[in-house]
C-alpha positions in Angstrom: 10.0 -65.2 43.1 9.3 -68.0 41.5 9.6 -69.3 38.1 6.4 -68.3 36.5 6.1 -64.9 38.0 9.1 -63.7 36.8 8.3 -64.0 32.6 4.4 -62.5 33.5 6.3 -59.2 35.4 8.4 -59.4 32.3 5.9 -59.6 30.3 3.7 -56.4 31.4 6.6 -54.4 31.8 7.7 -54.5 28.0 4.3 -54.2 26.8 4.1 -50.7 29.0 7.3 -49.9 27.3 5.7 -50.9 24.1 2.5 -48.9 24.8 5.0 -45.9 25.6 7.3 -45.9 22.4 4.0 -46.2 20.3 2.5 -43.2 22.1 5.5 -40.9 21.0 5.6 -42.7 17.8 2.0 -41.0 17.4 2.7 -37.5 18.9 5.5 -37.9 16.6 3.7 -38.1 13.4 1.4 -35.7 14.3 4.1 -32.9 15.1 5.4 -34.0 11.6 2.3 -33.8 9.8 1.5 -30.6 11.2 5.3 -29.5 10.1 4.6 -31.1 6.6 0.9 -28.9 6.5 3.3 -25.8 7.0 5.3 -26.8 4.2 3.0 -28.0 2.0 1.5 -24.7 2.1 3.7 -22.8 -0.2 3.7 -18.7 -1.0 -0.5 -18.6 -0.6 0.4 -19.5 3.1 -2.6 -22.1 3.4 -5.2 -19.3 2.5 -6.7 -21.3 -0.5 -5.4 -19.5 -3.9 -5.3 -15.9 -2.3 -3.1 -13.5 -4.0 -2.3 -9.5 -4.5 -2.8 -6.8 -7.2 -0.8 -3.6 -6.5 -2.3 -1.2 -8.3 0.5 2.0 -8.7 0.6 4.9 -10.7 4.0 4.4 -12.3 6.8 6.3 -13.9 10.6 5.9 -14.5 13.3 3.2 -13.7 13.4 4.4 -10.6 10.1 5.0 -9.6 9.0 1.6 -11.1 12.3 -0.4 -8.8 11.0 1.3 -5.5 7.8 0.0 -5.7 9.0 -3.3 -6.7 11.3 -3.6 -3.8 8.6 -2.1 -1.3 6.5 -5.7 -2.9 8.9 -8.0 -3.0 8.5 -9.1 0.9 5.1 -9.8 0.1 5.5 -12.1 -2.8 7.0 -14.6 -0.3 3.3 -14.8 1.2 1.2 -15.2 -1.7 1.4 -14.1 -5.7 2.1 -10.2 -5.9 1.6 -8.9 -9.5 1.7 -4.6 -9.8 -0.4 -3.6 -12.4 1.3 0.2 -13.6 -1.2 3.0 -14.4 -4.2 5.0 -12.9 -6.8 2.8 -12.5 -6.6 1.6 -16.4 -8.3 -1.6 -17.9 -5.7 -3.2 -19.2 -2.8 -3.4 -16.9 -5.6 -4.4 -14.3 -7.4 -7.1 -17.1 -3.9 -8.4 -17.4 -2.6 -8.3 -13.9 -5.8 -10.4 -12.8 -4.7 -13.1 -15.6 -1.4 -13.1 -14.2 -2.8 -14.5 -10.7 -5.4 -16.4 -12.0 -3.0 -18.3 -13.8 -1.1 -19.3 -10.7 -4.5 -20.8 -9.2 -5.6 -17.3 -7.2 -8.8 -17.2 -6.2 -9.3 -14.3 -3.9 -7.2 -11.3 -4.7 -7.0 -8.2 -2.4 -6.3 -5.1 -4.8 -4.3 -3.2 -2.4 -3.7 0.6 -4.4 -0.8 2.3 -4.1 -2.0 6.1 -3.6 -2.1 8.7 -1.6 -5.4 9.5 -1.4 -8.1 6.7 -1.0 -10.7 8.3 -3.2 -7.9 8.5 -6.2 -9.7 6.5 -8.9 -12.0 4.6 -6.7 -14.8 4.6 -8.8 -13.0 4.3 -11.6 -11.3 1.0 -10.0 -14.9 0.2 -8.5 -16.7 0.0 -11.8 -14.2 -2.3 -14.0 -13.9 -4.8 -11.2 -17.6 -4.6 -11.2 -18.0 -3.6 -8.3 -20.7 -0.9 -9.3 -23.1 -1.0 -12.1 -23.1 2.4 -12.9 -20.4 4.2 -15.2 -18.7 6.8 -13.9 -19.6 10.2 -15.3 -16.1 10.1 -17.3 -13.2 7.4 -17.7 -9.6 8.9 -16.9 -7.7 7.3 -20.0 -4.1 7.8 -20.4 -2.6 6.1 -23.7 0.7 5.0 -22.3 -0.2 2.0 -20.4 3.0 1.4 -18.1 4.1 5.1 -17.4 7.7 4.4 -17.9 7.8 8.3 -18.7 6.5 11.3 -16.8 2.6 11.9 -18.0 1.9 14.7 -20.2 -1.4 16.0 -20.6 -1.3 15.5 -24.0 -1.0 11.5 -23.0 -5.0 11.9 -20.9 -8.2 11.5 -22.4 -11.8 12.1 -20.4 -13.8 8.9 -22.1 -18.0 9.6 -21.7 -20.9 7.2 -22.7 -20.0 4.4 -25.0 -16.1 5.0 -24.9 -15.9 3.9 -21.4 -14.0 0.7 -21.5 -16.6 -2.5 -20.5 -15.5 -3.9 -16.7 -13.3 -6.7 -16.5 -14.1 -10.7 -17.0 -13.3 -12.1 -13.5 -12.7 -15.9 -12.9 -12.4 -14.9 -9.2 -13.0 -13.0 -6.5 -11.8 -9.6 -5.9 -12.1 -7.2 -2.7 -10.9 -4.1 -3.1 -8.9 -1.6 -0.7 -10.2 2.1 -0.1 -7.2 3.6 2.0 -4.8 5.8 1.0 -1.0 7.0 2.6 -2.9 9.7 3.5 -4.5 7.6 6.4 -1.9 6.1 7.8 0.3 6.6 10.9 2.7 4.6 9.1 3.3 7.1 6.5 3.9 10.1 9.4 7.2 7.5 10.8 8.0 8.0 7.4 7.8 11.8 7.8 9.5 11.6 11.1 12.5 9.6 9.3 12.9 11.9 6.4 13.1 14.9 8.6 15.3 13.3 10.8 17.7 12.7 8.4 18.0 16.8 7.5 18.1 18.2 10.7 21.1 19.1 12.4 19.3 22.0 14.9 15.5 21.8 15.3 15.6 25.6 17.0 17.0 26.9 13.8 15.1 25.0 11.3 11.6 25.4 9.8 9.9 22.5 8.0 7.6 22.0 5.1 5.6 19.2 3.6 4.1 19.7 -0.3 1.7 17.3 -1.2 0.1 17.1 -4.8 -3.6 18.6 -3.9 -6.7 17.8 -5.8 -9.4 20.2 -7.1 -11.7 20.4 -4.4 -11.4 22.9 -1.8 -12.9 20.8 0.5 -10.7 17.4 -0.1 -7.7 19.5 -0.4 -8.4 20.5 3.5 -8.8 17.0 4.3 -5.4 16.3 2.6 -4.3 19.3 5.1 -5.8 17.9 7.7 -4.4 14.4 7.4 -1.0 16.8 6.7 -0.6 18.3 9.7 -1.7 15.5 12.0 1.1 13.3 10.5 3.3 16.0 11.4 2.5 15.7 15.0 5.6 12.7 15.3 7.9 15.5 14.3 7.8 17.0 18.0 10.2 13.7 18.6 13.0 15.4 17.3 12.8 19.1 19.0 10.8 22.6 19.0 10.9 23.6 15.3 11.0 27.1 14.6 7.6 26.3 12.2 6.1 23.4 10.6 3.8 24.2 7.7 2.2 21.4 5.3 1.0 22.3 1.6 -0.8 20.9 -1.5 0.3 22.5 -5.0 -3.1 21.8 -6.4 -0.8 20.5 -9.4 -2.9 19.6 -12.1 -5.6 22.4 -11.9 -3.0 26.0 -13.4 -5.1 28.8 -11.7 -5.3 26.9 -8.0 -1.6 25.8 -8.6 -0.4 29.8 -9.2 -1.9 30.6 -5.7 -0.3 27.4 -4.6 3.5 28.2 -5.6 2.7 31.7 -4.2 2.4 30.7 -0.9 4.8 28.1 -1.1 7.3 30.1 -2.5 6.8 33.0 0.1 7.0 30.6 3.3 10.3 29.2 2.2 11.6 32.7 1.3 10.8 34.3 4.8 11.5 31.3 6.8 15.1 30.5 4.8 16.3 34.5 6.1 15.7 33.2 9.5 17.1 30.1 9.4 17.1 26.8 7.3 14.3 25.4 5.6 13.8 21.4 5.2 11.8 20.3 2.6 9.9 16.9 2.3 7.5 16.1 -0.1 4.5 13.7 0.8 4.7 12.2 -2.5 5.0 8.4 -2.8 8.3 8.5 -4.9 10.5 11.1 -5.5 10.6 15.0 -5.7 8.1 15.5 -8.5 8.3 19.6 -9.4 9.0 20.7 -6.6 12.8 21.7 -7.4 11.3 23.8 -9.7 8.8 25.3 -7.6 11.2 26.3 -5.6 14.1 27.2 -8.2 16.1 30.3 -6.8 15.3 29.3 -2.8 17.4 28.2 -0.5 16.3 25.4 1.4 17.5 21.5 2.3 16.0 18.6 0.7 17.3 14.8 0.3 14.5 14.4 -2.6 13.2 11.4 -0.9 9.3 10.6 -1.1 7.7 7.6 1.1 9.5 5.2 -0.7 12.1 3.4 -0.5 10.4 2.9 3.2 9.5 -0.3 5.3 6.6 1.1 6.1 5.2 1.5 2.7 5.8 -2.3 2.9 3.7 -3.0 6.0 0.9 -0.8 4.9 0.4 -2.3 1.7 0.4 -5.5 3.9 -2.2 -3.9 6.3 -4.4 -3.0 3.5 -4.0 -6.6 2.2 -5.2 -8.1 5.3 -7.9 -5.7 5.9 -9.4 -6.8 2.5 -9.3 -10.6 3.1 -10.4 -10.1 6.6 -13.4 -7.9 5.3 -14.5 -10.1 2.5 -14.9 -12.8 5.3 -11.5 -15.0 3.2 -8.7 -16.4 5.5 -5.6 -14.3 5.6 -2.6 -15.5 4.5 -1.2 -12.3 6.1 -0.4 -12.5 10.1 -2.0 -10.2 12.2 0.5 -7.0 12.9 0.6 -3.5 13.8 -3.3 -2.2 13.8 -5.0 0.6 14.3 -2.8 2.6 12.3 -5.3 3.9 9.6 -8.5 6.9 10.6 -10.0 5.1 7.6 -10.2 1.6 6.2 -12.6 0.3 4.0 -13.3 -2.7 1.3 -15.9 -3.7 -1.4 -16.0 -7.6 -2.9 -17.1 -8.8 -6.5 -17.4 -12.1 -6.9 -18.1 -14.5 -10.3 -19.8 -15.1 -13.0 -21.5 -12.2 -12.5 -19.5 -9.1 -12.1 -22.3 -7.1 -10.7 -23.6 -7.4 -6.9 
């Protein structure tokens, strides 16, 4: 090899090596930019100002703490605020303002209620999702519901007494499904019964829910609850499985329900153990009074605390974002867990559609 060809060969090899190195650095730069983009997304997950407002009834310190613990994992994904109260204007308004102050522009409002119809029209009105005022407005004098609500604290507002809709700076989408519609709630019932059961063949199960005034809607409650108890078959063959609603806020219907519930527990307890599980968001409610003097076993736990409630909230939020056509900060998880799912959207500057 002569003296001229050696430098040329080295030069070609140097250029090739430099090109490979440059391409590698370009790819590393692209990867770092991608990682930086993920890091820069922060709590909104790159969803362009997405936020979540959870509506919950509210109760004593334990009740509210159970809700906060269920919501906590979602706070790592996007800004989250809990508005306690049953579709009351001020808690909703303050919750939305807190999210808007954090730069949130698109809010999924998820209602942590057993029945998806609970306070639906009232909430739609307050969020500007319907023009017509509801025929009546259920108002609670206690905003935060730290103690059990008495009937004296509840007022029905009509006509001009009904407060105006909330003025929004953000876009809002509202969920319409309840825990009653989700198979995730059935898994919670399964866990509750599993914790109480020792020998299914010698045991009977009673699942009690709040219930509603309408006979047709109350039948819907029972149908859904019966469907959710089908998973109990995984534990074995129980002597009997019964679902009931107390119709708690309607005295005449409640008296009939109490007699039926007590009759079932009294009869089944003479032949074996009775396991009682409340189908409530939290706690045992008034069932200890209803069942006073009867022989049964219960741990008093409602649907909370349980990880499935967090997953249900996440599903509802994701469904809201997708139905509104927005980018969702919530990753795809288990789907088809609900029999019914619906949502509505409100957009400013006009509060009405």
